[in-house]
N, C-alpha and C positions, 0 to 999 in steps of 0.2 A: 504493499499500499504506500503510495507516495503522497496522497493528499487525503486529509481528514477534515470533513465538514462537521461542525458541531451545532446542534440546536442550542439555544441560549436558556430560556426559562425551563427550570426543572432538570436541565442537563448539566449546565455549568453554574448557574446561580439559582438561588431561591429568592424570587421576587414576589411571592404570593401575598405578603403582607402589604407591600406597596400598592398592588393591584386592588386588594381589598379596601385599602384607604380611599382610592379613587372611586371605586364602585359604590361604596357606602356613602360617600359624599354626594354622589349623583342621585342615589336612592333617596337620601334624606331630603334633598332639594326638590324632588319630584313627588314626595310623599309615598314612597314605595318601601317595602320591608328591607331591612338591612340583611346583609348576607354573612354567613358564617365562613370561617377559613376553609372548612371542608367543602362548602359550596363552590368557593373560588377554585380550589384544586380541581374539582370536577368539571368546571366550566372552561378553564383556560385551554386553549388549543385553537390556533387560527389567529386572525387579527382581533384587536380589541372590540371591534364592532360585533364580531360574532360572539365574543365573551359576554358583552353587554346584552345582546339579544338573548342569549341563554338564560341570563340571570334576571333581567329586568323586563324582558318582552321586546319583541321586534318593534313595536309601535313607539317605544320610548328611546330608541337608540340615538336618534338625532338630537333630541333634547338632552340626553344624558352625556353625550360626548364632551361638550364644553365643561361641564361640572366635573366629570372624570379627570380630564387633564388639568383642571384648576388645582385639584388636590394632589394628583399624582406627581405633577412637576415639582411640587414642594417637598416631596418626601422620597422620590425614587432613587436618589443617590445615598440615602440614609438607611432606608428599609430594605436592605439587600444583604445577602451573605453568599459565599461560595459553597456549592455542594461539596460535601465531604469526599475527598479523593479526586475532585476535579482539577485542582491545582497541581497535585502530584501527577496525574495523567498527562496533562497538557505540558507541564515542565519536562517530564520524562521523554514524551515524544519530540519536544523541541531539541532535547540533547541528542536525539537520534536523527536530527535533520529532516523530520517529517514536516511537510507543508501543512499548515492548519489554517482554517478560517471559520467564521461563524455565520450560519444561515438562519435567520430568524424572521418571524413575522412582527417583531417589535419594530416600531418606527425607528429609522435610521438615526434620527436626532437623539434618541435615547440609548440606542444599542451601543454606539461608540463610547460615549462618556461613562456608561455603566462598566464596560470592560476595562476602561482606564482606571476607574475608581477601585475596582477589586484586583487590579494588578495583572490581569490576563491579556490585555490588549497587546503587550510587547511580544506575546508569542504568536500572534495571528498575522498571516499574510493578507487577510482581508476581513472586513466585517460587513456583511450584506444584510441590512434591514430593509423594511419596506419604504418605498418612495411614493411619489404621488402619480405613478403610472399604472397603478392597479395590479401589478405583478406581486405575487406572494406565494408562499408554500400552500398547497402541494403542486402548484403549476410547474410543469416541466420547464417552461421558459425562464422562470425565476432561478431555478437551480442551474440551468445551462448557462445562463448569463454570468453567474458567479464563477463557474468553472472555466468559462472562456477568459474572464478577467484574470483569473489565477494561472491560466495556461495549463489547467489540470486535465489529464486524460481520464475520461469516465471509467476506462478499464482498470485503473488504479486508484479510484477515488471511492471512499465510503462516507456514509452518514452516520453519526451517532446522535440519538435522540432519546425521548422519554415517552412518546405517545403514539397512538395509531395514526395521528396526523403526520408524524415524521415518517412512519412506515409507508404511508401513501405518497409522500414526497419522494422517497427513494425509489419506489416503484415507478412512478411517473418519469423519473430521470434515468431509470435502468441501472441503478448503482446499489451495492449492498447496504443494509441497514442493521445496525446494532442498537438494541434498546436497553436502557437502564431504568430500573424502577425507583427513580429518585424524584419524580415529579408528579404528574396528574394521575398515574395509574400504578397499581401494585403489580408485582411480578405475575401473580396469578391472572389478574385482569388483562395484562398484556398478552400473555400466552393464549388466553381464551379468545381474544379479539382479532389478532393480526398474525400474519406470517413474518418472520424476520430471520436474519442470518445468525442471530444470537440474542439471548436474553440474559440480563445480568442484574444482580441486586444493586450494585453500585459501581463507580468507576474503578475502584480497586480491583474487583473481580474481572471486569472488562479488560483492564490493562494487562493483567496477568495472563488471562486465557486467549485473548486476541492478539496482543502485541508482545507476549512473553517478557513483560516488564517485571523486574524483581521488586516485589512489594516491600515497603518499609515494615520493619518489625518493632512494635505491632503496626498493623495497617491502620493508619489514622492521618487526618489532615495535618 
């Protein structure tokens, strides 16, 4: 494998609390029920419009978006943490000169600062978030554009993600997918819902079994 594409939310970072802050601010402004963290976990996957639709209802999305961003922008660099094992995996692959990039449906204006803030941007050859052109995962064109920009060969490129949405993204692009149960779905749920080239409990297990990386002893972030 020469190029590894990483999903962002639930794969490299835990950003669910910041998303909940934005969603619940919008919900309160619109007189809608607030959402639990568990509900946020279950709804994330795809762009924020889809998440808001799942949580608040399609009819409220346009009204909710400005309120969501009002609160989200105030906390998104604070309410974030790195998934356990993600920094180890990225750093270890960097030492092996593996080309890496992030492929996410998070808005580009948030994705790059987030990766900078948690110290992972320096390992990435590219950070590909959504722009204003309508392209996003799982569309093949979105992934192919990222690979063209990187000069990546699809035959030696893989995607690492945490959800069925990532599995569909890889299938559309014709590249392998490895899934970690660190985001929106448990290991049991992932195995029940999608086909993948590998399922793993966390980045530590994936790094050892896919890339034969020696795990720290004990395995911890």
